[in-house]
PDB file of N, CA, C, O and CB in Angstrom:
ATOM      1  N   MET A   1     153.656 157.078 126.450  1.00  0.00           N
ATOM      2  CA  MET A   1     152.267 157.447 126.565  1.00  0.00           C
ATOM      3  C   MET A   1     151.527 156.921 125.354  1.00  0.00           C
ATOM      4  O   MET A   1     151.485 157.560 124.302  1.00  0.00           O
ATOM      5  CB  MET A   1     152.103 158.973 126.700  1.00  0.00           C
ATOM      6  N   ASN A   2     150.964 155.785 125.514  1.00  0.00           N
ATOM      7  CA  ASN A   2     150.298 155.131 124.401  1.00  0.00           C
ATOM      8  C   ASN A   2     148.804 155.397 124.368  1.00  0.00           C
ATOM      9  O   ASN A   2     148.101 154.856 123.514  1.00  0.00           O
ATOM     10  CB  ASN A   2     150.542 153.659 124.459  1.00  0.00           C
ATOM     11  N   GLN A   3     148.305 156.222 125.282  1.00  0.00           N
ATOM     12  CA  GLN A   3     146.884 156.512 125.279  1.00  0.00           C
ATOM     13  C   GLN A   3     146.545 157.476 124.160  1.00  0.00           C
ATOM     14  O   GLN A   3     147.284 158.424 123.895  1.00  0.00           O
ATOM     15  CB  GLN A   3     146.447 157.081 126.624  1.00  0.00           C
ATOM     16  N   THR A   4     145.429 157.227 123.512  1.00  0.00           N
ATOM     17  CA  THR A   4     144.964 158.154 122.486  1.00  0.00           C
ATOM     18  C   THR A   4     144.030 159.144 123.157  1.00  0.00           C
ATOM     19  O   THR A   4     143.110 158.747 123.872  1.00  0.00           O
ATOM     20  CB  THR A   4     144.250 157.404 121.304  1.00  0.00           C
ATOM     21  N   PRO A   5     144.263 160.455 122.929  1.00  0.00           N
ATOM     22  CA  PRO A   5     143.406 161.450 123.562  1.00  0.00           C
ATOM     23  C   PRO A   5     141.986 161.378 123.031  1.00  0.00           C
ATOM     24  O   PRO A   5     141.756 161.095 121.856  1.00  0.00           O
ATOM     25  CB  PRO A   5     143.967 162.842 123.350  1.00  0.00           C
ATOM     26  N   ALA A   6     141.045 161.639 123.917  1.00  0.00           N
ATOM     27  CA  ALA A   6     139.641 161.635 123.519  1.00  0.00           C
ATOM     28  C   ALA A   6     139.366 162.842 122.634  1.00  0.00           C
ATOM     29  O   ALA A   6     139.880 163.934 122.877  1.00  0.00           O
ATOM     30  CB  ALA A   6     138.709 161.641 124.760  1.00  0.00           C
ATOM     31  N   VAL A   7     138.561 162.636 121.619  1.00  0.00           N
ATOM     32  CA  VAL A   7     138.207 163.727 120.712  1.00  0.00           C
ATOM     33  C   VAL A   7     136.765 164.106 121.003  1.00  0.00           C
ATOM     34  O   VAL A   7     135.861 163.273 120.945  1.00  0.00           O
ATOM     35  CB  VAL A   7     138.400 163.320 119.202  1.00  0.00           C
ATOM     36  N   GLU A   8     136.569 165.380 121.317  1.00  0.00           N
ATOM     37  CA  GLU A   8     135.231 165.876 121.600  1.00  0.00           C
ATOM     38  C   GLU A   8     134.806 166.815 120.485  1.00  0.00           C
ATOM     39  O   GLU A   8     135.620 167.564 119.946  1.00  0.00           O
ATOM     40  CB  GLU A   8     135.179 166.589 122.972  1.00  0.00           C
ATOM     41  N   THR A   9     133.546 166.769 120.149  1.00  0.00           N
ATOM     42  CA  THR A   9     133.045 167.701 119.145  1.00  0.00           C
ATOM     43  C   THR A   9     131.891 168.480 119.750  1.00  0.00           C
ATOM     44  O   THR A   9     131.033 167.920 120.434  1.00  0.00           O
ATOM     45  CB  THR A   9     132.601 166.956 117.848  1.00  0.00           C
ATOM     46  N   THR A  10     131.883 169.761 119.492  1.00  0.00           N
ATOM     47  CA  THR A  10     130.775 170.616 119.882  1.00  0.00           C
ATOM     48  C   THR A  10     130.304 171.319 118.625  1.00  0.00           C
ATOM     49  O   THR A  10     131.085 171.493 117.689  1.00  0.00           O
ATOM     50  CB  THR A  10     131.186 171.642 121.004  1.00  0.00           C
ATOM     51  N   PRO A  11     129.053 171.724 118.583  1.00  0.00           N
ATOM     52  CA  PRO A  11     128.540 172.345 117.359  1.00  0.00           C
ATOM     53  C   PRO A  11     129.303 173.586 116.934  1.00  0.00           C
ATOM     54  O   PRO A  11     129.408 173.855 115.738  1.00  0.00           O
ATOM     55  CB  PRO A  11     127.103 172.698 117.540  1.00  0.00           C
ATOM     56  N   ALA A  12     129.841 174.353 117.879  1.00  0.00           N
ATOM     57  CA  ALA A  12     130.480 175.618 117.519  1.00  0.00           C
ATOM     58  C   ALA A  12     131.995 175.525 117.427  1.00  0.00           C
ATOM     59  O   ALA A  12     132.652 176.521 117.125  1.00  0.00           O
ATOM     60  CB  ALA A  12     130.110 176.670 118.517  1.00  0.00           C
ATOM     61  N   ALA A  13     132.562 174.354 117.681  1.00  0.00           N
ATOM     62  CA  ALA A  13     134.023 174.264 117.708  1.00  0.00           C
ATOM     63  C   ALA A  13     134.499 173.021 116.977  1.00  0.00           C
ATOM     64  O   ALA A  13     133.772 172.039 116.825  1.00  0.00           O
ATOM     65  CB  ALA A  13     134.537 174.255 119.151  1.00  0.00           C
ATOM     66  N   ALA A  14     135.741 173.098 116.531  1.00  0.00           N
ATOM     67  CA  ALA A  14     136.371 171.945 115.891  1.00  0.00           C
ATOM     68  C   ALA A  14     136.727 170.927 116.970  1.00  0.00           C
ATOM     69  O   ALA A  14     136.766 171.279 118.149  1.00  0.00           O
ATOM     70  CB  ALA A  14     137.642 172.369 115.077  1.00  0.00           C
ATOM     71  N   PRO A  15     136.987 169.678 116.598  1.00  0.00           N
ATOM     72  CA  PRO A  15     137.349 168.659 117.587  1.00  0.00           C
ATOM     73  C   PRO A  15     138.634 169.032 118.317  1.00  0.00           C
ATOM     74  O   PRO A  15     139.568 169.567 117.721  1.00  0.00           O
ATOM     75  CB  PRO A  15     137.510 167.293 116.913  1.00  0.00           C
ATOM     76  N   HIS A  16     138.666 168.743 119.616  1.00  0.00           N
ATOM     77  CA  HIS A  16     139.844 169.007 120.440  1.00  0.00           C
ATOM     78  C   HIS A  16     140.524 167.682 120.753  1.00  0.00           C
ATOM     79  O   HIS A  16     139.861 166.680 121.018  1.00  0.00           O
ATOM     80  CB  HIS A  16     139.460 169.762 121.754  1.00  0.00           C
ATOM     81  N   THR A  17     141.840 167.687 120.721  1.00  0.00           N
ATOM     82  CA  THR A  17     142.584 166.506 121.138  1.00  0.00           C
ATOM     83  C   THR A  17     143.388 166.801 122.387  1.00  0.00           C
ATOM     84  O   THR A  17     144.048 165.910 122.921  1.00  0.00           O
ATOM     85  CB  THR A  17     143.503 166.022 120.017  1.00  0.00           C
ATOM     86  N   CYS A  18     143.346 168.035 122.862  1.00  0.00           N
ATOM     87  CA  CYS A  18     144.086 168.450 124.053  1.00  0.00           C
ATOM     88  C   CYS A  18     143.340 167.999 125.304  1.00  0.00           C
ATOM     89  O   CYS A  18     142.122 168.152 125.389  1.00  0.00           O
ATOM     90  CB  CYS A  18     144.293 169.987 124.068  1.00  0.00           C
ATOM     91  N   THR A  19     144.061 167.447 126.270  1.00  0.00           N
ATOM     92  CA  THR A  19     143.440 167.053 127.524  1.00  0.00           C
ATOM     93  C   THR A  19     144.090 167.762 128.705  1.00  0.00           C
ATOM     94  O   THR A  19     144.071 167.245 129.821  1.00  0.00           O
ATOM     95  CB  THR A  19     143.525 165.544 127.705  1.00  0.00           C
ATOM     96  N   CYS A  20     144.664 168.939 128.472  1.00  0.00           N
ATOM     97  CA  CYS A  20     145.327 169.682 129.543  1.00  0.00           C
ATOM     98  C   CYS A  20     144.288 170.306 130.476  1.00  0.00           C
ATOM     99  O   CYS A  20     143.108 170.410 130.138  1.00  0.00           O
ATOM    100  CB  CYS A  20     146.251 170.776 128.955  1.00  0.00           C
ATOM    101  N   LEU A  21     144.746 170.711 131.637  1.00  0.00           N
ATOM    102  CA  LEU A  21     143.869 171.284 132.653  1.00  0.00           C
ATOM    103  C   LEU A  21     143.116 172.502 132.139  1.00  0.00           C
ATOM    104  O   LEU A  21     141.913 172.630 132.367  1.00  0.00           O
ATOM    105  CB  LEU A  21     144.673 171.660 133.880  1.00  0.00           C
ATOM    106  N   CYS A  22     143.815 173.401 131.444  1.00  0.00           N
ATOM    107  CA  CYS A  22     143.150 174.623 130.984  1.00  0.00           C
ATOM    108  C   CYS A  22     142.041 174.304 129.978  1.00  0.00           C
ATOM    109  O   CYS A  22     141.024 174.997 129.944  1.00  0.00           O
ATOM    110  CB  CYS A  22     144.174 175.582 130.353  1.00  0.00           C
ATOM    111  N   HIS A  23     142.225 173.275 129.168  1.00  0.00           N
ATOM    112  CA  HIS A  23     141.163 172.898 128.226  1.00  0.00           C
ATOM    113  C   HIS A  23     139.966 172.327 128.975  1.00  0.00           C
ATOM    114  O   HIS A  23     138.820 172.607 128.624  1.00  0.00           O
ATOM    115  CB  HIS A  23     141.686 171.870 127.195  1.00  0.00           C
ATOM    116  N   GLU A  24     140.225 171.535 129.997  1.00  0.00           N
ATOM    117  CA  GLU A  24     139.129 170.961 130.769  1.00  0.00           C
ATOM    118  C   GLU A  24     138.318 172.052 131.466  1.00  0.00           C
ATOM    119  O   GLU A  24     137.089 171.983 131.507  1.00  0.00           O
ATOM    120  CB  GLU A  24     139.668 169.963 131.799  1.00  0.00           C
ATOM    121  N   VAL A  25     138.999 173.054 132.013  1.00  0.00           N
ATOM    122  CA  VAL A  25     138.298 174.173 132.653  1.00  0.00           C
ATOM    123  C   VAL A  25     137.465 174.914 131.615  1.00  0.00           C
ATOM    124  O   VAL A  25     136.316 175.269 131.878  1.00  0.00           O
ATOM    125  CB  VAL A  25     139.303 175.141 133.338  1.00  0.00           C
ATOM    126  N   GLN A  26     138.037 175.148 130.444  1.00  0.00           N
ATOM    127  CA  GLN A  26     137.296 175.823 129.375  1.00  0.00           C
ATOM    128  C   GLN A  26     136.049 175.022 129.010  1.00  0.00           C
ATOM    129  O   GLN A  26     134.968 175.590 128.854  1.00  0.00           O
ATOM    130  CB  GLN A  26     138.192 176.021 128.130  1.00  0.00           C
ATOM    131  N   ARG A  27     136.196 173.723 128.874  1.00  0.00           N
ATOM    132  CA  ARG A  27     135.070 172.866 128.499  1.00  0.00           C
ATOM    133  C   ARG A  27     133.971 172.917 129.558  1.00  0.00           C
ATOM    134  O   ARG A  27     132.788 172.994 129.225  1.00  0.00           O
ATOM    135  CB  ARG A  27     135.542 171.415 128.295  1.00  0.00           C
ATOM    136  N   LEU A  28     134.360 172.875 130.833  1.00  0.00           N
ATOM    137  CA  LEU A  28     133.369 172.940 131.906  1.00  0.00           C
ATOM    138  C   LEU A  28     132.621 174.268 131.901  1.00  0.00           C
ATOM    139  O   LEU A  28     131.400 174.295 132.062  1.00  0.00           O
ATOM    140  CB  LEU A  28     134.041 172.729 133.257  1.00  0.00           C
ATOM    141  N   ILE A  29     133.342 175.360 131.719  1.00  0.00           N
ATOM    142  CA  ILE A  29     132.701 176.681 131.688  1.00  0.00           C
ATOM    143  C   ILE A  29     131.750 176.773 130.502  1.00  0.00           C
ATOM    144  O   ILE A  29     130.635 177.276 130.635  1.00  0.00           O
ATOM    145  CB  ILE A  29     133.763 177.808 131.613  1.00  0.00           C
ATOM    146  N   GLU A  30     132.188 176.288 129.346  1.00  0.00           N
ATOM    147  CA  GLU A  30     131.324 176.334 128.160  1.00  0.00           C
ATOM    148  C   GLU A  30     130.051 175.525 128.390  1.00  0.00           C
ATOM    149  O   GLU A  30     128.962 175.955 128.010  1.00  0.00           O
ATOM    150  CB  GLU A  30     132.074 175.801 126.919  1.00  0.00           C
ATOM    151  N   ASN A  31     130.185 174.363 129.009  1.00  0.00           N
ATOM    152  CA  ASN A  31     129.010 173.528 129.251  1.00  0.00           C
ATOM    153  C   ASN A  31     128.073 174.145 130.288  1.00  0.00           C
ATOM    154  O   ASN A  31     126.855 174.003 130.182  1.00  0.00           O
ATOM    155  CB  ASN A  31     129.441 172.143 129.705  1.00  0.00           C
ATOM    156  N   LEU A  32     128.628 174.822 131.282  1.00  0.00           N
ATOM    157  CA  LEU A  32     127.791 175.436 132.310  1.00  0.00           C
ATOM    158  C   LEU A  32     127.054 176.665 131.799  1.00  0.00           C
ATOM    159  O   LEU A  32     125.884 176.866 132.122  1.00  0.00           O
ATOM    160  CB  LEU A  32     128.633 175.811 133.505  1.00  0.00           C
ATOM    161  N   PHE A  33     127.721 177.478 131.015  1.00  0.00           N
ATOM    162  CA  PHE A  33     127.169 178.780 130.656  1.00  0.00           C
ATOM    163  C   PHE A  33     126.770 178.922 129.193  1.00  0.00           C
ATOM    164  O   PHE A  33     126.188 179.943 128.825  1.00  0.00           O
ATOM    165  CB  PHE A  33     128.153 179.830 130.987  1.00  0.00           C
ATOM    166  N   ARG A  34     127.056 177.952 128.356  1.00  0.00           N
ATOM    167  CA  ARG A  34     126.738 178.046 126.918  1.00  0.00           C
ATOM    168  C   ARG A  34     127.207 179.386 126.373  1.00  0.00           C
ATOM    169  O   ARG A  34     126.403 180.229 125.977  1.00  0.00           O
ATOM    170  CB  ARG A  34     125.209 177.869 126.670  1.00  0.00           C
ATOM    171  N   LEU A  35     128.501 179.563 126.359  1.00  0.00           N
ATOM    172  CA  LEU A  35     129.118 180.842 126.027  1.00  0.00           C
ATOM    173  C   LEU A  35     128.947 181.225 124.565  1.00  0.00           C
ATOM    174  O   LEU A  35     128.934 180.361 123.688  1.00  0.00           O
ATOM    175  CB  LEU A  35     130.577 180.802 126.364  1.00  0.00           C
ATOM    176  N   PRO A  36     128.814 182.527 124.302  1.00  0.00           N
ATOM    177  CA  PRO A  36     128.784 183.003 122.914  1.00  0.00           C
ATOM    178  C   PRO A  36     130.177 182.881 122.290  1.00  0.00           C
ATOM    179  O   PRO A  36     131.175 182.738 122.997  1.00  0.00           O
ATOM    180  CB  PRO A  36     128.286 184.478 122.847  1.00  0.00           C
ATOM    181  N   GLU A  37     130.229 182.937 120.994  1.00  0.00           N
ATOM    182  CA  GLU A  37     131.492 182.731 120.269  1.00  0.00           C
ATOM    183  C   GLU A  37     132.615 183.679 120.698  1.00  0.00           C
ATOM    184  O   GLU A  37     133.745 183.210 120.840  1.00  0.00           O
ATOM    185  CB  GLU A  37     131.252 182.892 118.792  1.00  0.00           C
ATOM    186  N   PRO A  38     132.384 184.985 120.916  1.00  0.00           N
ATOM    187  CA  PRO A  38     133.500 185.838 121.364  1.00  0.00           C
ATOM    188  C   PRO A  38     134.115 185.357 122.684  1.00  0.00           C
ATOM    189  O   PRO A  38     135.332 185.413 122.862  1.00  0.00           O
ATOM    190  CB  PRO A  38     133.019 187.280 121.523  1.00  0.00           C
ATOM    191  N   ALA A  39     133.281 184.892 123.593  1.00  0.00           N
ATOM    192  CA  ALA A  39     133.806 184.377 124.865  1.00  0.00           C
ATOM    193  C   ALA A  39     134.586 183.085 124.640  1.00  0.00           C
ATOM    194  O   ALA A  39     135.627 182.874 125.262  1.00  0.00           O
ATOM    195  CB  ALA A  39     132.657 184.135 125.869  1.00  0.00           C
ATOM    196  N   ARG A  40     134.095 182.231 123.766  1.00  0.00           N
ATOM    197  CA  ARG A  40     134.820 180.992 123.439  1.00  0.00           C
ATOM    198  C   ARG A  40     136.197 181.314 122.856  1.00  0.00           C
ATOM    199  O   ARG A  40     137.193 180.692 123.221  1.00  0.00           O
ATOM    200  CB  ARG A  40     134.004 180.132 122.438  1.00  0.00           C
ATOM    201  N   GLN A  41     136.243 182.282 121.956  1.00  0.00           N
ATOM    202  CA  GLN A  41     137.516 182.670 121.337  1.00  0.00           C
ATOM    203  C   GLN A  41     138.475 183.212 122.398  1.00  0.00           C
ATOM    204  O   GLN A  41     139.668 182.910 122.372  1.00  0.00           O
ATOM    205  CB  GLN A  41     137.286 183.729 120.227  1.00  0.00           C
ATOM    206  N   HIS A  42     137.957 184.004 123.320  1.00  0.00           N
ATOM    207  CA  HIS A  42     138.795 184.542 124.395  1.00  0.00           C
ATOM    208  C   HIS A  42     139.366 183.402 125.246  1.00  0.00           C
ATOM    209  O   HIS A  42     140.545 183.430 125.598  1.00  0.00           O
ATOM    210  CB  HIS A  42     137.981 185.522 125.280  1.00  0.00           C
ATOM    211  N   LEU A  43     138.558 182.421 125.572  1.00  0.00           N
ATOM    212  CA  LEU A  43     139.041 181.286 126.364  1.00  0.00           C
ATOM    213  C   LEU A  43     140.096 180.488 125.606  1.00  0.00           C
ATOM    214  O   LEU A  43     141.074 180.035 126.200  1.00  0.00           O
ATOM    215  CB  LEU A  43     137.874 180.372 126.750  1.00  0.00           C
ATOM    216  N   ARG A  44     139.906 180.314 124.303  1.00  0.00           N
ATOM    217  CA  ARG A  44     140.923 179.608 123.509  1.00  0.00           C
ATOM    218  C   ARG A  44     142.242 180.375 123.538  1.00  0.00           C
ATOM    219  O   ARG A  44     143.308 179.786 123.717  1.00  0.00           O
ATOM    220  CB  ARG A  44     140.445 179.420 122.044  1.00  0.00           C
ATOM    221  N   ASN A  45     142.161 181.697 123.361  1.00  0.00           N
ATOM    222  CA  ASN A  45     143.375 182.522 123.383  1.00  0.00           C
ATOM    223  C   ASN A  45     144.038 182.505 124.755  1.00  0.00           C
ATOM    224  O   ASN A  45     145.264 182.462 124.854  1.00  0.00           O
ATOM    225  CB  ASN A  45     143.048 183.962 122.985  1.00  0.00           C
ATOM    226  N   SER A  46     143.232 182.537 125.811  1.00  0.00           N
ATOM    227  CA  SER A  46     143.817 182.525 127.155  1.00  0.00           C
ATOM    228  C   SER A  46     144.491 181.189 127.436  1.00  0.00           C
ATOM    229  O   SER A  46     145.495 181.145 128.147  1.00  0.00           O
ATOM    230  CB  SER A  46     142.741 182.809 128.217  1.00  0.00           C
ATOM    231  N   ARG A  47     143.963 180.112 126.900  1.00  0.00           N
ATOM    232  CA  ARG A  47     144.595 178.794 127.062  1.00  0.00           C
ATOM    233  C   ARG A  47     145.970 178.791 126.411  1.00  0.00           C
ATOM    234  O   ARG A  47     146.925 178.247 126.966  1.00  0.00           O
ATOM    235  CB  ARG A  47     143.710 177.677 126.450  1.00  0.00           C
ATOM    236  N   ILE A  48     146.070 179.396 125.239  1.00  0.00           N
ATOM    237  CA  ILE A  48     147.366 179.487 124.554  1.00  0.00           C
ATOM    238  C   ILE A  48     148.339 180.307 125.388  1.00  0.00           C
ATOM    239  O   ILE A  48     149.496 179.917 125.551  1.00  0.00           O
ATOM    240  CB  ILE A  48     147.205 180.115 123.145  1.00  0.00           C
ATOM    241  N   GLU A  49     147.882 181.439 125.918  1.00  0.00           N
ATOM    242  CA  GLU A  49     148.750 182.289 126.735  1.00  0.00           C
ATOM    243  C   GLU A  49     149.187 181.580 128.011  1.00  0.00           C
ATOM    244  O   GLU A  49     150.330 181.733 128.443  1.00  0.00           O
ATOM    245  CB  GLU A  49     148.038 183.594 127.084  1.00  0.00           C
ATOM    246  N   PHE A  50     148.298 180.814 128.612  1.00  0.00           N
ATOM    247  CA  PHE A  50     148.655 180.051 129.814  1.00  0.00           C
ATOM    248  C   PHE A  50     149.755 179.044 129.497  1.00  0.00           C
ATOM    249  O   PHE A  50     150.719 178.918 130.253  1.00  0.00           O
ATOM    250  CB  PHE A  50     147.417 179.325 130.389  1.00  0.00           C
ATOM    251  N   LEU A  51     149.617 178.338 128.397  1.00  0.00           N
ATOM    252  CA  LEU A  51     150.630 177.351 128.016  1.00  0.00           C
ATOM    253  C   LEU A  51     151.956 178.021 127.672  1.00  0.00           C
ATOM    254  O   LEU A  51     153.017 177.468 127.959  1.00  0.00           O
ATOM    255  CB  LEU A  51     150.143 176.519 126.827  1.00  0.00           C
ATOM    256  N   LYS A  52     151.909 179.209 127.060  1.00  0.00           N
ATOM    257  CA  LYS A  52     153.144 179.952 126.784  1.00  0.00           C
ATOM    258  C   LYS A  52     153.827 180.362 128.088  1.00  0.00           C
ATOM    259  O   LYS A  52     155.055 180.343 128.178  1.00  0.00           O
ATOM    260  CB  LYS A  52     152.844 181.201 125.924  1.00  0.00           C
ATOM    261  N   ALA A  53     153.040 180.732 129.096  1.00  0.00           N
ATOM    262  CA  ALA A  53     153.612 181.096 130.397  1.00  0.00           C
ATOM    263  C   ALA A  53     154.304 179.899 131.034  1.00  0.00           C
ATOM    264  O   ALA A  53     155.401 180.029 131.578  1.00  0.00           O
ATOM    265  CB  ALA A  53     152.518 181.637 131.339  1.00  0.00           C
ATOM    266  N   VAL A  54     153.671 178.740 130.967  1.00  0.00           N
ATOM    267  CA  VAL A  54     154.289 177.527 131.508  1.00  0.00           C
ATOM    268  C   VAL A  54     155.580 177.224 130.759  1.00  0.00           C
ATOM    269  O   VAL A  54     156.587 176.858 131.364  1.00  0.00           O
ATOM    270  CB  VAL A  54     153.316 176.324 131.417  1.00  0.00           C
ATOM    271  N   ARG A  55     155.543 177.379 129.436  1.00  0.00           N
ATOM    272  CA  ARG A  55     156.744 177.127 128.637  1.00  0.00           C
ATOM    273  C   ARG A  55     157.873 178.071 129.038  1.00  0.00           C
ATOM    274  O   ARG A  55     159.026 177.649 129.132  1.00  0.00           O
ATOM    275  CB  ARG A  55     156.435 177.281 127.140  1.00  0.00           C
ATOM    276  N   SER A  56     157.555 179.346 129.276  1.00  0.00           N
ATOM    277  CA  SER A  56     158.605 180.293 129.656  1.00  0.00           C
ATOM    278  C   SER A  56     159.194 179.948 131.022  1.00  0.00           C
ATOM    279  O   SER A  56     160.394 180.118 131.240  1.00  0.00           O
ATOM    280  CB  SER A  56     158.053 181.723 129.669  1.00  0.00           C
ATOM    281  N   LEU A  57     158.359 179.466 131.943  1.00  0.00           N
ATOM    282  CA  LEU A  57     158.881 179.026 133.241  1.00  0.00           C
ATOM    283  C   LEU A  57     159.824 177.835 133.080  1.00  0.00           C
ATOM    284  O   LEU A  57     160.873 177.772 133.722  1.00  0.00           O
ATOM    285  CB  LEU A  57     157.726 178.658 134.186  1.00  0.00           C
ATOM    286  N   ILE A  58     159.448 176.903 132.229  1.00  0.00           N
ATOM    287  CA  ILE A  58     160.301 175.732 131.981  1.00  0.00           C
ATOM    288  C   ILE A  58     161.599 176.161 131.316  1.00  0.00           C
ATOM    289  O   ILE A  58     162.672 175.687 131.689  1.00  0.00           O
ATOM    290  CB  ILE A  58     159.566 174.692 131.101  1.00  0.00           C
ATOM    291  N   ASP A  59     161.513 177.057 130.329  1.00  0.00           N
ATOM    292  CA  ASP A  59     162.722 177.541 129.648  1.00  0.00           C
ATOM    293  C   ASP A  59     163.675 178.225 130.622  1.00  0.00           C
ATOM    294  O   ASP A  59     164.889 178.033 130.549  1.00  0.00           O
ATOM    295  CB  ASP A  59     162.347 178.510 128.520  1.00  0.00           C
ATOM    296  N   GLU A  60     163.124 179.025 131.535  1.00  0.00           N
ATOM    297  CA  GLU A  60     163.962 179.712 132.520  1.00  0.00           C
ATOM    298  C   GLU A  60     164.647 178.710 133.443  1.00  0.00           C
ATOM    299  O   GLU A  60     165.825 178.865 133.766  1.00  0.00           O
ATOM    300  CB  GLU A  60     163.122 180.700 133.344  1.00  0.00           C
ATOM    301  N   ARG A  61     163.926 177.701 133.859  1.00  0.00           N
ATOM    302  CA  ARG A  61     164.519 176.686 134.744  1.00  0.00           C
ATOM    303  C   ARG A  61     165.613 175.913 134.019  1.00  0.00           C
ATOM    304  O   ARG A  61     166.650 175.606 134.607  1.00  0.00           O
ATOM    305  CB  ARG A  61     163.438 175.714 135.259  1.00  0.00           C
ATOM    306  N   ILE A  62     165.391 175.598 132.756  1.00  0.00           N
ATOM    307  CA  ILE A  62     166.417 174.916 131.960  1.00  0.00           C
ATOM    308  C   ILE A  62     167.655 175.793 131.856  1.00  0.00           C
ATOM    309  O   ILE A  62     168.776 175.302 131.983  1.00  0.00           O
ATOM    310  CB  ILE A  62     165.883 174.566 130.547  1.00  0.00           C
ATOM    311  N   ALA A  63     167.461 177.083 131.626  1.00  0.00           N
ATOM    312  CA  ALA A  63     168.595 178.012 131.528  1.00  0.00           C
ATOM    313  C   ALA A  63     169.367 178.065 132.841  1.00  0.00           C
ATOM    314  O   ALA A  63     170.598 178.091 132.833  1.00  0.00           O
ATOM    315  CB  ALA A  63     168.107 179.423 131.146  1.00  0.00           C
ATOM    316  N   GLN A  64     168.659 178.082 133.968  1.00  0.00           N
ATOM    317  CA  GLN A  64     169.328 178.094 135.270  1.00  0.00           C
ATOM    318  C   GLN A  64     170.165 176.835 135.468  1.00  0.00           C
ATOM    319  O   GLN A  64     171.299 176.909 135.942  1.00  0.00           O
ATOM    320  CB  GLN A  64     168.299 178.225 136.399  1.00  0.00           C
ATOM    321  N   LEU A  65     169.617 175.696 135.112  1.00  0.00           N
ATOM    322  CA  LEU A  65     170.330 174.436 135.307  1.00  0.00           C
ATOM    323  C   LEU A  65     171.487 174.277 134.333  1.00  0.00           C
ATOM    324  O   LEU A  65     172.439 173.549 134.614  1.00  0.00           O
ATOM    325  CB  LEU A  65     169.376 173.269 135.159  1.00  0.00           C
ATOM    326  N   SER A  66     171.415 174.948 133.199  1.00  0.00           N
ATOM    327  CA  SER A  66     172.447 174.811 132.170  1.00  0.00           C
ATOM    328  C   SER A  66     173.646 175.718 132.399  1.00  0.00           C
ATOM    329  O   SER A  66     174.712 175.485 131.829  1.00  0.00           O
ATOM    330  CB  SER A  66     171.859 175.098 130.821  1.00  0.00           C
ATOM    331  N   ARG A  67     173.493 176.740 133.217  1.00  0.00           N
ATOM    332  CA  ARG A  67     174.614 177.648 133.472  1.00  0.00           C
ATOM    333  C   ARG A  67     175.739 176.889 134.163  1.00  0.00           C
ATOM    334  O   ARG A  67     175.513 176.101 135.081  1.00  0.00           O
ATOM    335  CB  ARG A  67     174.164 178.858 134.334  1.00  0.00           C
ATOM    336  N   ALA A  68     176.945 177.148 133.702  1.00  0.00           N
ATOM    337  CA  ALA A  68     178.111 176.485 134.299  1.00  0.00           C
ATOM    338  C   ALA A  68     178.389 177.091 135.664  1.00  0.00           C
ATOM    339  O   ALA A  68     178.440 178.311 135.817  1.00  0.00           O
ATOM    340  CB  ALA A  68     179.361 176.611 133.381  1.00  0.00           C
ATOM    341  N   GLU A  69     178.567 176.236 136.640  1.00  0.00           N
ATOM    342  CA  GLU A  69     178.909 176.704 137.973  1.00  0.00           C
ATOM    343  C   GLU A  69     180.418 176.867 138.074  1.00  0.00           C
ATOM    344  O   GLU A  69     181.179 176.109 137.473  1.00  0.00           O
ATOM    345  CB  GLU A  69     178.387 175.730 139.056  1.00  0.00           C
ATOM    346  N   ALA A  70     180.834 177.853 138.830  1.00  0.00           N
ATOM    347  CA  ALA A  70     182.267 178.069 139.031  1.00  0.00           C
ATOM    348  C   ALA A  70     182.821 176.925 139.879  1.00  0.00           C
ATOM    349  O   ALA A  70     182.273 176.591 140.930  1.00  0.00           O
ATOM    350  CB  ALA A  70     182.540 179.454 139.711  1.00  0.00           C
ATOM    351  N   LYS A  71     183.909 176.336 139.409  1.00  0.00           N
ATOM    352  CA  LYS A  71     184.530 175.233 140.140  1.00  0.00           C
ATOM    353  C   LYS A  71     185.774 175.759 140.843  1.00  0.00           C
ATOM    354  O   LYS A  71     186.701 176.249 140.200  1.00  0.00           O
ATOM    355  CB  LYS A  71     184.886 174.046 139.184  1.00  0.00           C
ATOM    356  N   GLY A  72     185.785 175.656 142.138  1.00  0.00           N
ATOM    357  CA  GLY A  72     186.937 176.105 142.900  1.00  0.00           C
ATOM    358  C   GLY A  72     186.961 177.614 143.049  1.00  0.00           C
ATOM    359  O   GLY A  72     186.053 178.315 142.602  1.00  0.00           O
ATOM    360  N   ALA A  73     188.015 178.101 143.682  1.00  0.00           N
ATOM    361  CA  ALA A  73     188.174 179.537 143.892  1.00  0.00           C
ATOM    362  C   ALA A  73     189.588 179.935 143.508  1.00  0.00           C
ATOM    363  O   ALA A  73     190.525 179.146 143.636  1.00  0.00           O
ATOM    364  CB  ALA A  73     187.870 179.928 145.366  1.00  0.00           C
ATOM    365  N   LYS A  74     189.731 181.157 143.039  1.00  0.00           N
ATOM    366  CA  LYS A  74     191.061 181.649 142.672  1.00  0.00           C
ATOM    367  C   LYS A  74     191.814 182.043 143.935  1.00  0.00           C
ATOM    368  O   LYS A  74     191.276 182.708 144.821  1.00  0.00           O
ATOM    369  CB  LYS A  74     190.962 182.856 141.691  1.00  0.00           C
ATOM    370  N   VAL A  75     193.058 181.620 143.995  1.00  0.00           N
ATOM    371  CA  VAL A  75     193.908 181.935 145.139  1.00  0.00           C
ATOM    372  C   VAL A  75     195.139 182.653 144.623  1.00  0.00           C
ATOM    373  O   VAL A  75     195.778 182.198 143.674  1.00  0.00           O
ATOM    374  CB  VAL A  75     194.297 180.649 145.938  1.00  0.00           C
ATOM    375  N   VAL A  76     195.474 183.776 145.246  1.00  0.00           N
ATOM    376  CA  VAL A  76     196.658 184.535 144.850  1.00  0.00           C
ATOM    377  C   VAL A  76     197.880 183.860 145.465  1.00  0.00           C
ATOM    378  O   VAL A  76     197.933 183.643 146.675  1.00  0.00           O
ATOM    379  CB  VAL A  76     196.554 186.037 145.300  1.00  0.00           C
ATOM    380  N   VAL A  77     198.865 183.529 144.623  1.00  0.00           N
ATOM    381  CA  VAL A  77     200.093 182.882 145.089  1.00  0.00           C
ATOM    382  C   VAL A  77     201.213 183.903 145.039  1.00  0.00           C
ATOM    383  O   VAL A  77     201.407 184.569 144.022  1.00  0.00           O
ATOM    384  CB  VAL A  77     200.444 181.623 144.227  1.00  0.00           C
ATOM    385  N   GLU A  78     201.960 184.029 146.147  1.00  0.00           N
ATOM    386  CA  GLU A  78     203.069 184.986 146.194  1.00  0.00           C
ATOM    387  C   GLU A  78     204.375 184.336 145.867  1.00  0.00           C
ATOM    388  O   GLU A  78     205.411 185.001 145.861  1.00  0.00           O
ATOM    389  CB  GLU A  78     203.157 185.635 147.545  1.00  0.00           C
TER     390      GLU A  78
END
């Protein structure tokens, strides 16, 4: 991935380099409604929580794939 992320600046926020879906939704909402700072902070925090949720789903899937499967079955020999 050799693309450089676009950097956007807004008067009330530091430049963003994230181009994920949740950031784009946040940016659209901010542009539509001109949100006050507490709402902006809430959206930033919710974006972090959303990404943590995705990470936990990925971690769980990795754990499932990493578990050793039982090979063969035990047979009682008389």
